[in-house]
C-alpha positions in Angstrom: 3.1 -11.4 -12.0 4.0 -8.4 -9.6 4.9 -9.5 -6.3 4.1 -8.3 -2.6 5.9 -5.1 -2.6 6.8 -4.1 1.6 7.2 -1.2 3.5 7.3 -0.3 7.0 7.6 3.0 8.7 10.5 1.3 10.7 13.3 2.6 8.2 13.3 6.1 8.8 13.6 8.4 11.7 10.8 9.0 13.6 9.5 12.4 12.7 9.6 11.3 9.0 7.3 8.2 9.8 3.7 10.0 8.9 5.5 11.5 5.9 6.9 7.9 4.6 3.7 6.6 5.1 1.5 9.3 3.4 3.9 9.6 0.9 5.1 5.7 -0.2 2.6 3.4 1.5 -1.2 4.9 0.2 0.1 6.4 -2.3 -2.2 4.8 -4.6 -4.9 6.8 -2.9 -3.9 9.9 -3.8 -3.7 13.1 -1.4 -4.8 13.4 2.4 -3.9 14.0 5.6 -2.5 12.0 8.4 -2.2 12.4 12.0 -0.6 10.1 13.4 -1.3 9.3 17.6 2.6 9.5 18.8 6.2 9.7 17.0 6.6 6.1 17.3 3.8 5.4 14.6 5.1 2.1 13.9 3.4 1.1 10.9 4.0 -2.0 7.6 2.2 -3.0 4.5 2.1 -5.3 2.2 0.7 -4.6 -1.3 -0.4 -6.2 -4.3 -1.2 -5.3 -7.7 -3.6 -7.9 -8.8 -4.7 -6.7 -12.8 -6.4 -3.7 -12.7 -6.4 -4.1 -8.7 -4.5 -3.4 -5.9 -4.8 -4.7 -2.2 -2.8 -4.7 1.0 -2.4 -5.8 4.2 -1.8 -3.4 7.0 -0.8 -2.7 10.4 -0.7 0.1 12.1 -1.0 1.7 15.3 -3.4 4.6 16.9 -3.9 8.0 14.0 -6.6 9.7 12.0 -6.7 10.5 8.3 -8.7 12.4 6.1 -9.7 13.7 2.7 -11.1 16.9 2.1 -13.2 18.6 -0.6 -9.9 20.0 -2.6 -8.1 17.0 -2.2 -11.0 14.1 -3.4 -12.0 17.1 -5.9 -8.2 16.5 -7.7 -9.1 12.8 -7.7 -10.6 11.8 -11.5 -10.7 8.3 -10.5 -13.7 6.7 -9.3 -12.7 4.3 -7.2 -14.4 2.5 -4.0 -12.0 1.4 -0.8 -13.3 -2.2 0.0 -12.1 -2.7 3.6 -12.5 -6.4 6.1 -11.1 -5.9 9.3 -8.9 -8.3 11.4 -8.0 -6.5 14.4 -8.6 -3.2 16.5 -11.3 -1.2 15.6 -11.2 1.3 13.4 -14.1 4.7 13.0 -15.4 5.6 9.2 -17.4 9.5 8.8 -18.2 10.2 5.5 -20.8 12.7 4.8 -24.1 11.6 7.2 -23.0 8.2 7.9 -20.7 6.7 11.1 -19.5 3.1 11.1 -17.8 1.5 14.0 -16.1 -1.2 12.0 -15.1 -4.5 14.0 -12.9 -7.7 13.9 -15.0 -9.7 11.4 -16.9 -6.9 9.9 -16.5 -5.1 6.1 -17.3 -2.2 4.4 -17.0 -0.6 1.2 -16.9 3.4 1.1 -16.4 5.9 -2.1 -12.9 7.1 -2.3 -14.2 10.0 -4.7 -15.2 12.0 -1.5 -14.4 13.6 1.6 -14.2 11.4 4.2 -11.9 10.5 8.2 -11.5 7.6 10.2 -9.5 6.9 13.3 -8.5 4.6 15.5 -7.4 4.6 19.2 -5.3 0.9 19.3 -3.1 -1.1 17.3 -4.9 -2.6 13.2 -4.8 -5.4 11.2 -7.2 -5.0 7.9 -6.7 -6.3 4.9 -8.3 -3.9 1.5 -8.8 -4.0 -2.4 -9.2 -0.4 -4.4 -11.9 -1.6 -7.3 -13.5 0.7 -9.9 -17.3 0.9 -9.5 -17.8 -0.3 -13.1 -16.0 -3.5 -12.0 -19.0 -3.6 -9.0 -21.1 -3.8 -12.0 -24.3 -2.8 -10.0 -26.2 0.1 -11.1 -26.1 2.6 -7.4 -23.7 2.1 -5.0 -25.3 4.7 -2.6 -26.5 2.8 -0.5 -24.4 0.1 -0.3 -21.5 3.1 0.6 -20.6 2.4 4.6 -22.5 0.0 6.0 -21.2 -2.3 8.0 -21.5 -6.0 6.4 -20.4 -9.2 9.0 -18.3 -11.3 7.0 -19.1 -14.5 9.1 -21.5 -16.0 5.8 -22.1 -16.7 2.6 -20.2 -14.6 0.0 -19.3 -11.9 2.5 -17.2 -14.8 4.0 -15.8 -16.0 0.7 -15.2 -12.5 -0.3 -12.8 -12.0 3.3 -10.9 -15.2 2.3 -10.0 -14.5 -0.7 -9.4 -10.7 -0.6 -7.0 -11.6 2.8 -5.6 -14.7 1.0 -4.6 -11.9 -1.7 -3.0 -9.4 0.1 -0.9 -12.1 1.6 0.0 -15.1 -0.8 2.5 -14.0 -3.6 1.4 -17.3 -5.6 1.4 -17.9 -8.5 -1.5 -20.9 -8.9 -4.1 -18.1 -11.0 -3.0 -15.1 -13.2 -3.3 -11.9 -11.1 -6.5 -10.4 -13.6 -8.8 -13.9 -12.4 -7.3 -12.8 -8.6 -8.4 -9.3 -9.3 -11.8 -10.6 -11.3 -12.1 -13.1 -8.7 -12.6 -10.3 -5.8 -14.8 -7.9 -7.5 -17.1 -10.5 -8.3 -17.5 -11.3 -4.9 -18.0 -8.5 -3.4 -20.9 -8.2 -6.2 -22.5 -10.8 -4.5 -22.0 -10.3 -0.9 -23.6 -6.6 -1.1 -26.4 -8.1 -3.5 -27.1 -10.6 -1.1 -27.0 -8.1 2.0 -28.8 -5.6 -0.1 -31.6 -8.2 -0.9 -32.5 -8.1 3.5 -31.1 -4.5 4.4 -31.3 -1.9 1.2 -34.6 -1.3 0.7 -34.8 3.0 -0.5 -37.0 4.1 -2.7 -36.1 6.6 -5.8 -36.8 9.8 -4.3 -34.3 8.7 -1.2 -31.6 7.7 -4.1 -31.9 11.0 -5.5 -31.4 12.9 -2.7 -28.1 10.9 -2.0 -27.4 12.3 -6.1 -28.5 15.8 -4.7 -26.6 15.9 -1.2 -23.5 15.2 -3.8 -23.8 17.8 -6.0 -24.1 20.0 -3.3 -20.4 18.7 -1.6 -18.8 19.2 -4.5 -20.2 22.8 -6.0 -21.5 24.1 -2.9 -18.7 27.2 -3.0 -20.3 28.4 -6.5 -21.7 31.2 -6.9 -23.9 30.2 -9.0 -25.2 27.1 -7.5 -29.2 27.0 -7.8 -32.2 24.8 -8.1 -31.4 25.4 -12.3 -27.5 24.8 -11.7 -28.3 21.0 -9.5 -31.4 20.5 -12.5 -28.5 20.7 -15.5 -26.1 18.8 -13.7 -28.4 15.9 -12.3 -29.9 16.0 -15.9 -33.4 16.6 -14.2 -36.4 18.7 -13.9 -36.6 21.6 -11.4 -40.2 20.1 -10.5 -38.8 16.6 -9.7 -35.9 18.6 -7.4 -39.1 20.4 -6.0 -40.5 17.1 -5.4 -38.0 15.7 -4.0 -37.9 18.6 -0.5 -41.9 18.5 -0.8 -42.0 16.7 2.8 -38.9 17.8 4.0 -39.5 21.1 5.0 -37.9 23.4 2.7 -37.2 24.3 -0.5 -34.1 22.9 -2.6 -33.1 26.7 -2.5 -33.1 26.9 1.6 -31.0 24.1 2.4 -28.2 25.2 -0.1 -28.9 28.6 1.9 -28.2 26.2 5.0 -25.6 23.9 3.8 -23.1 26.8 3.0 -23.8 28.3 6.4 -23.4 25.6 8.4 -20.1 25.3 5.8 -19.4 29.0 7.1 -20.1 28.1 11.0 -17.4 25.1 10.5 -14.6 27.3 9.2 -15.8 30.6 11.5 -14.8 27.9 14.8 -11.8 26.3 12.7 -8.6 27.2 14.7 -7.0 25.9 11.2 -8.9 29.2 9.7 -8.4 31.7 12.2 -6.0 33.6 10.1 -8.9 34.2 7.3 -11.3 37.0 7.0 -15.2 36.7 7.3 -15.7 37.8 4.0 -12.9 35.1 3.0 -14.8 32.6 4.5 -18.3 33.5 3.1 -16.9 34.0 -0.7 -15.4 30.7 -0.2 -18.6 29.1 0.6 -20.4 30.9 -2.3 -21.8 33.9 -0.7 -21.1 37.0 -3.3 -22.7 39.4 -0.5 -21.3 40.0 2.7 -24.1 42.4 4.0 -27.0 39.6 2.7 -24.7 37.3 4.7 -24.1 38.6 7.8 -27.8 39.1 6.9 -29.2 35.4 7.1 -26.6 34.0 10.0 -27.2 36.3 12.6 -31.4 35.5 11.5 -29.8 31.8 11.8 -27.9 31.8 14.7 -28.8 34.8 16.4 -25.3 36.6 16.4 -23.4 38.2 13.7 -20.4 36.4 11.6 -17.7 37.6 13.7 -19.6 38.0 17.4 -20.4 34.1 16.6 -16.0 33.7 15.8 -15.4 35.5 18.8 -17.9 33.8 21.5 -17.8 30.3 20.6 -14.4 30.1 18.5 -13.2 25.9 19.5 -16.3 25.5 21.1 -19.3 22.9 20.7 -22.0 25.0 18.6 -25.8 23.9 17.9 -26.5 22.9 14.2 -29.4 26.0 12.3 -32.5 25.5 12.6 
């Protein structure tokens, strides 16, 4: 059985600590960005492989971590991260969901989608990476990035098992048994909470699938109701029904999301060197004239004027 692997940023110079953490500590997560709050960044972790699973115990000071669309697309593993919080608070964001994970709470989020999290204090947590199929649930979307209490029931058992697996090198049972046990407890805990917390209609689930598809393909020039229907293996009529009560069509929703992506990029200091044309094309527009016209209709100013006026400032959302 593989033993525990311990890492600490104390073994490298201060200027190298963030890079060390990114390369060695979170190598199993794939590509991501990290921003420590100060150069000290004294963080440590204990990792252990238990069968097909990776468990970890992490202690870290205030920092921010994120994964963008490009980094997520480069990872073909269908992994979810289950986190049990022991100390401090971390703020997690994925798509339109945001949670504040406090001691005693646990949550699950999708590693194949962009996400952000940050902390403003020292935090300590136990975590495990699991494949979607190991949780044996038809759709994990309703369960993802929700706050669960670890105070009782299967959640309490899950918290205890994960904490022990991440810190104990005992050989009382095989690593495969440990991994399977954690996955089963996670499934039971999700179902336990879901029985009285998750009530989602098939239309709501489908809307989540549509938004996920748009997350991955929004920048395609040929994105349309036809490509969405083919990608999700459903009829265009059904897609129309999903958006019937939302006040706009799917085509209008795609346009709104593209405009919003352009608006964010135009006010992003990191993209100040990119031209308006490059930003428009990168967000799926194939005509600069059309983009300029619909952008002005949505925000009241041309893209160039909007960038000059609102760059780095809070702005309103498109209506």
